[in-house]
Structure formats: C-alpha cells, structure tokens
C-alpha positions in Angstrom: 118.0 105.1 99.7 115.8 103.6 96.9 116.1 100.2 98.4 115.0 101.4 101.7 112.0 103.3 100.2 111.0 100.1 98.2 111.2 98.0 101.4 109.1 100.6 103.2 106.5 100.4 100.5 106.5 96.6 100.8 106.1 96.7 104.6 103.3 99.3 104.2 101.4 97.2 101.6 101.9 94.0 103.6 100.7 95.7 106.8 97.6 96.9 105.0 96.7 93.4 104.0 97.9 91.4 107.0 97.0 93.2 110.2 99.7 91.6 112.4 102.5 93.5 110.6 103.2 96.9 112.3 104.1 99.6 109.9 104.1 102.1 112.7 107.0 100.4 114.4 108.8 100.2 111.1 108.4 103.9 110.4 109.5 105.0 113.9 112.5 102.7 113.6 113.3 104.1 110.1 113.1 107.6 111.4 115.4 106.8 114.3 118.0 104.7 112.4 118.2 106.7 109.2 117.4 110.4 110.0 118.7 111.4 106.6 115.6 110.0 104.8 113.1 112.8 104.3 110.1 112.2 106.5 107.6 113.3 103.8 109.0 110.7 101.4 108.4 108.0 104.0 104.9 109.4 104.7 104.0 109.4 101.0 105.4 105.9 100.3 103.6 104.5 103.4 100.3 106.3 102.5 100.4 104.9 99.0 101.1 101.4 100.2 98.5 101.5 102.9 95.7 102.8 100.7 96.5 100.4 97.9 96.3 97.5 100.4 93.1 98.7 101.9 91.5 99.0 98.5 91.3 95.2 98.4 89.1 95.3 101.6 87.1 98.3 100.2 86.4 96.6 96.9 85.6 93.3 98.5 83.1 95.0 100.8 81.5 96.8 97.9 81.2 93.5 96.1 83.4 94.5 93.2 85.8 91.6 93.7 85.0 88.1 94.7 86.9 86.5 97.5 88.3 83.0 97.0 86.0 80.2 98.1 88.3 79.2 101.0 87.7 82.6 102.6 83.9 82.2 102.6 82.2 80.9 105.8 80.6 77.5 105.6 76.9 77.5 106.3 75.8 75.2 109.1 72.3 73.8 109.6 71.1 74.5 113.1 67.9 73.6 114.8 68.0 76.3 117.3 68.8 79.9 116.5 72.3 81.1 117.1 73.1 84.0 119.4 73.6 86.3 116.4 70.2 85.3 115.1 68.6 86.0 118.4 70.2 89.4 118.7 70.2 90.5 115.0 67.5 88.3 113.5 64.5 89.4 111.7 62.1 91.6 113.7 64.5 92.4 116.6 65.4 95.9 117.6 69.0 95.5 116.4 67.7 94.3 113.0 65.7 97.4 112.6 68.6 99.6 113.9 71.1 98.0 111.4 68.6 98.3 108.6 68.1 102.0 109.4 71.9 102.6 109.4 72.3 100.7 106.2 69.6 102.7 104.5 71.1 106.0 105.7 74.6 105.0 104.6 73.4 104.1 101.2 71.4 107.3 100.9 74.4 109.4 102.0 77.6 107.4 101.3 80.0 110.2 101.8 79.0 110.6 105.5 81.6 107.9 106.1 84.3 110.3 104.8 84.8 112.0 108.1 85.1 108.8 110.0 87.4 107.3 107.4 89.6 110.4 107.4 89.8 110.5 111.2 90.6 106.8 111.2 93.4 107.3 108.7 94.9 110.1 110.8 94.5 108.8 114.3 93.9 105.1 113.9 90.7 105.0 115.9 88.4 103.5 114.8 90.7 101.0 113.2 91.6 101.9 109.6 90.8 98.4 108.4 87.3 98.5 109.9 86.5 101.9 108.3 87.8 100.7 105.0 85.3 97.8 105.0 82.5 100.1 106.3 83.3 102.6 103.5 82.9 99.9 101.0 79.6 98.7 102.5 78.3 102.3 102.7 79.0 102.8 99.0 81.6 105.6 99.3 83.1 106.6 96.0 86.6 105.3 95.3 87.9 108.8 94.8 86.7 109.9 98.2 88.1 106.7 99.8 91.5 107.3 98.2 91.7 111.0 99.0 90.7 110.8 102.7 92.9 107.8 103.2 95.9 109.3 101.5 95.7 112.6 103.3 95.2 111.0 106.8 97.9 108.3 106.3 100.4 110.8 104.9 100.0 113.1 107.9 100.1 110.2 110.3 103.2 108.5 109.0 105.1 111.7 108.2 104.7 112.7 111.8 105.7 109.3 113.0 108.8 109.3 110.9 109.8 112.8 112.1 109.0 112.1 115.8 112.4 110.5 116.7 114.3 113.5 115.3 111.9 115.9 117.1 112.4 114.1 120.4 116.1 114.0 120.0 116.2 117.8 119.2 114.4 118.5 122.5 117.1 116.7 124.5 
C-alpha cells in the first residue's frame, strides 16, 4: 500500500506542475481498482502533492522565485503595435480596468481566497490559473495552502470514494 500511496503522490505532484497529466483519472481508477485503500488517505496525499506543485506557480507569480531564462519570452521590436497593445495598452479602457483590479487585489489580497477555495474544490476556474492569480494578488502563503488543501482534500476524497459509492447503488 505504501508504494501505491507514494506513486499517487508522484502523480499528484507531476499533474500539478505539468497540466497534461490527469490526476482525476488516476484517483478514480485507484478507487475502482483498489477499493481497500482508504479514500481519505488518497485525498490527503493528492491534496499535499497538488498544493506543493502549485506553490511553484504561486511563488513565481509573486516574484519570490526566478524562472529559468529559457522560460522567459523574447522581446521583439515591432513598428506597429500588437493586438495586445491595442487592447491593453496605455490609456485604453482595458488598461484602466486591469489597473483597478490590480490595485483592489493588492489592497485586499485575501479576496482571492474564496475563488481559490472554489477552484480547489470544483476545478472551475482552473486551479492552475487561480494559483497564479493568488500569487499576483499577494495572498498569504498560509491562506493559499489552507484553501488549497481543504478544497483539494474534499475533491479527491470524493473522487476516490465515487466508484465504491456507485457500485453500492447497483
């Protein structure tokens, strides 16, 4: 059982860093194939792996860690403004709107806690996006970890228990 739990932690951590790995499919398959594994253990292990992986995105968005140079965008010289500059450039409505949001988020960084908790539980908005936004908003690390752990624990505990619940109904 310890090997299975360790592998589950690895899948959870990997899926938090690389978005094309589906930990949801892994957890449902685990609950269906090995019903003897306690669902709360799987929920806890996956929650820890997911939150640890998303802390990288959170800290990068806050500016606490520097990304390698190969992950930075190369700046291009352009004569005419890009579409993004025309929509979000200095003086446009979107620029004023994003500035207002940025100021409000910095003034009240824990406003993001409800969105992050909902994302951790339901998956909408995407958990990766809210992890980055929480870092940009300046949410405290403790708030980030607590809301993420509670939501992810509930989500993956339910997903692991769902095959057994469905089989009990039939």
